Wavefront OBJ file of the C-alpha trace (Angstrom):
o trace
v 0.160 1.936 14.480
v -2.631 2.080 17.050
v -4.969 -0.858 16.335
v -7.925 -1.691 18.625
v -8.498 -5.447 18.571
v -11.735 -5.258 16.545
v -9.941 -3.371 13.716
v -6.919 -5.659 13.442
v -6.351 -7.737 10.288
v -4.562 -11.017 11.043
v -5.134 -12.940 7.820
v -1.855 -12.869 5.859
v -3.506 -13.470 2.489
v -5.919 -10.548 3.007
v -2.985 -8.313 3.965
v -0.960 -9.347 0.911
v -3.974 -8.819 -1.360
v -4.315 -5.239 -0.086
v -0.603 -4.574 -0.576
v -0.778 -5.820 -4.166
v -3.982 -3.900 -4.924
v -2.940 -0.600 -3.305
v 0.723 -0.862 -4.214
v 1.534 2.847 -4.538
v 3.072 3.340 -1.105
v 4.990 5.822 1.050
v 8.497 4.823 2.180
v 9.668 6.486 5.402
v 13.240 6.527 6.706
v 15.682 8.803 8.485
v 17.638 11.048 6.120
v 20.188 13.549 7.395
v 18.787 13.038 10.893
v 15.187 13.866 9.954
v 12.100 11.859 8.880
v 11.934 11.587 5.093
v 9.317 10.090 2.779
v 9.117 9.067 -0.866
v 5.983 7.944 -2.742
v 6.632 4.880 -4.887
v 4.982 1.886 -6.549
v 6.296 -1.320 -4.984
v 6.280 -4.983 -5.979
v 5.576 -7.631 -3.336
v 7.345 -10.992 -3.330
v 5.268 -13.067 -0.904
v 7.691 -15.976 -0.852
v 10.617 -14.048 0.628
v 8.722 -11.919 1.875
v 10.079 -8.659 0.484
v 9.171 -5.460 -1.337
v 11.016 -4.250 -4.437
v 11.198 -0.773 -5.921
v 13.514 2.008 -6.981
v 14.353 5.627 -6.192
v 15.244 8.274 -8.744
v 18.998 8.607 -8.280
v 18.819 12.384 -7.533
v 16.509 11.535 -4.580
v 19.134 11.299 -1.838
v 17.009 9.180 0.487
v 18.823 6.118 -0.875
v 22.234 7.351 0.278
v 21.696 6.600 3.967
v 18.750 4.204 3.926
v 20.782 1.010 3.559
v 20.262 -1.359 6.522
v 17.859 1.085 8.179
v 14.594 -0.132 9.654
v 12.154 1.572 7.297
v 8.389 1.991 7.402
v 6.229 1.534 4.306
v 2.594 2.674 4.425
v -0.012 1.290 2.024
v -3.255 3.272 2.109
v -6.439 1.545 0.994
v -9.878 3.091 0.465
v -11.089 5.609 3.061
v -14.099 7.841 3.625
v -15.967 10.131 6.008
v -18.779 8.665 8.112
v -21.495 11.139 9.112
v -23.345 10.729 12.439
v -26.462 11.903 10.604
v -26.649 8.410 9.082
v -27.221 6.796 12.476
v -30.459 6.223 14.357
v -29.312 8.515 17.169
v -28.031 12.061 17.578
v -25.643 10.903 20.308
v -22.771 10.228 17.933
v -19.786 11.958 16.386
v -18.231 11.922 12.901
v -15.512 9.394 12.125
v -13.443 8.041 9.247
v -13.395 4.471 7.910
v -10.281 3.194 6.199
v -7.842 0.385 5.525
v -4.120 0.903 6.128
v -1.142 -1.483 6.095
v 2.187 -0.663 7.770
v 5.168 -2.743 6.687
v 8.503 -2.614 8.518
v 11.741 -3.958 7.136
v 15.447 -3.621 6.452
v 16.330 -2.004 3.146
v 19.248 -3.083 0.996
v 20.400 -1.420 -2.219
v 20.496 -3.687 -5.286
v 23.697 -3.353 -7.315
v 23.382 -6.321 -9.697
v 22.379 -5.039 -13.149
v 20.372 -8.125 -14.076
v 18.436 -7.970 -10.799
v 17.687 -4.284 -11.450
v 16.368 -5.004 -14.946
v 14.315 -7.948 -13.653
v 12.782 -5.665 -11.021
v 11.914 -3.049 -13.645
v 10.375 -5.706 -15.866
v 8.237 -7.001 -12.980
v 7.015 -3.458 -12.387
v 6.070 -2.947 -16.036
v 4.311 -6.315 -16.220
v 2.247 -5.503 -13.124
v 0.921 -2.173 -14.351
v 0.705 -2.557 -18.129
v -2.625 -3.899 -19.332
v -2.551 -7.479 -20.710
v -3.180 -6.241 -24.258
v -0.551 -3.467 -24.118
v 2.012 -3.559 -26.971
v 4.718 -2.178 -24.666
v 7.464 -4.633 -23.785
v 10.576 -3.621 -21.882
v 12.596 -6.437 -23.438
v 11.927 -5.099 -26.938
v 13.639 -1.756 -26.259
v 17.252 -1.240 -27.291
v 19.575 -2.615 -24.580
v 21.658 0.562 -24.671
v 18.600 2.731 -24.028
v 17.474 0.613 -21.061
v 21.011 0.503 -19.661
v 21.252 4.282 -19.877
v 17.876 4.874 -18.258
v 18.589 2.376 -15.469
v 21.625 4.422 -14.445
v 19.204 7.139 -13.358
v 17.630 4.956 -10.666
v 18.663 3.164 -7.492
v 16.919 -0.189 -7.021
v 16.237 -1.595 -3.591
v 14.779 -4.521 -1.695
v 13.012 -4.284 1.671
v 13.182 -7.496 3.677
v 9.935 -7.509 5.639
v 10.315 -7.940 9.403
v 6.857 -6.909 10.666
v 3.411 -6.037 9.317
v 0.605 -4.137 11.067
v -2.763 -4.093 9.307
v -5.900 -2.177 10.201
v -9.404 -2.124 8.726
v -11.566 0.439 10.542
v -15.002 -0.435 9.182
v -17.419 0.531 11.993
v -16.990 -2.893 13.656
v -17.349 -1.170 17.043
v -20.926 -0.157 16.190
v -24.081 -2.314 16.319
v -24.914 -4.295 13.175
v -27.997 -2.160 12.546
v -25.897 0.978 12.516
v -23.319 -0.613 10.206
v -26.112 -1.469 7.770
v -27.289 2.165 7.779
v -23.765 3.325 6.974
v -23.427 0.775 4.172
v -26.693 1.974 2.632
v -25.492 5.596 2.603
v -22.114 4.724 1.154
v -23.593 2.548 -1.584
v -25.753 5.473 -2.718
v -22.691 7.669 -3.152
v -20.963 8.299 -6.488
v -17.572 8.357 -4.755
v -15.566 5.190 -5.487
v -13.840 5.128 -2.094
v -17.257 5.230 -0.427
v -18.440 2.304 -2.527
v -15.291 0.292 -1.780
v -15.666 0.871 1.967
v -19.317 -0.219 1.727
v -18.259 -3.413 -0.025
v -15.631 -4.153 2.629
v -18.136 -3.494 5.407
v -20.620 -5.925 3.836
v -17.946 -8.620 3.587
v -17.076 -8.054 7.235
v -20.733 -8.391 8.285
v -21.017 -11.701 6.435
v -18.133 -13.324 8.338
l 1 2 3 4 5 6 7 8 9 10 11 12 13 14 15 16 17 18 19 20 21 22 23 24 25 26 27 28 29 30 31 32 33 34 35 36 37 38 39 40 41 42 43 44 45 46 47 48 49 50 51 52 53 54 55 56 57 58 59 60 61 62 63 64 65 66 67 68 69 70 71 72 73 74 75 76 77 78 79 80 81 82 83 84 85 86 87 88 89 90 91 92 93 94 95 96 97 98 99 100 101 102 103 104 105 106 107 108 109 110 111 112 113 114 115 116 117 118 119 120 121 122 123 124 125 126 127 128 129 130 131 132 133 134 135 136 137 138 139 140 141 142 143 144 145 146 147 148 149 150 151 152 153 154 155 156 157 158 159 160 161 162 163 164 165 166 167 168 169 170 171 172 173 174 175 176 177 178 179 180 181 182 183 184 185 186 187 188 189 190 191 192 193 194 195 196 197 198 199 200 201 202 203
């Protein structure tokens, strides 16, 4: 990923926080000699570090992805920035965004217990704390049958590239004008970008 130095995120904890918050990602690999992508929720294990997830078994990306170097893209908030918000007409439109690229080697998980543990971690992450749903309370036979329809995997992380393009290349005064416009918007991405820009200004 092209990352000018003023847009680069180096802080590992910030990167991991974004991955966990915007965890619905795109997994890219080579399949039958061509680029191929699948959109999946993923679970981060920071201690390894690794990403866990699963394909639907009919999705044949899993058949030749083992031991490939894969690319996983996590897309954070993003929004259009109008030059009309600036104090000058000598400007062009742009786009502010946060994006994380994770590279790693994928391995298919065969162990049944590890597969069920991975599914349980996924459910626990996305179910609300007061949800009555509990994977462990379902009939073992039902879970075993459903799990045969998926292919679980682990991506051992080898490299991370992280970018936050938040108008850092513009004067502070101009950044403040952009923040003001975004905060007045009803669009949630706009508001999130404004919040990130304010945090960046306060560093």
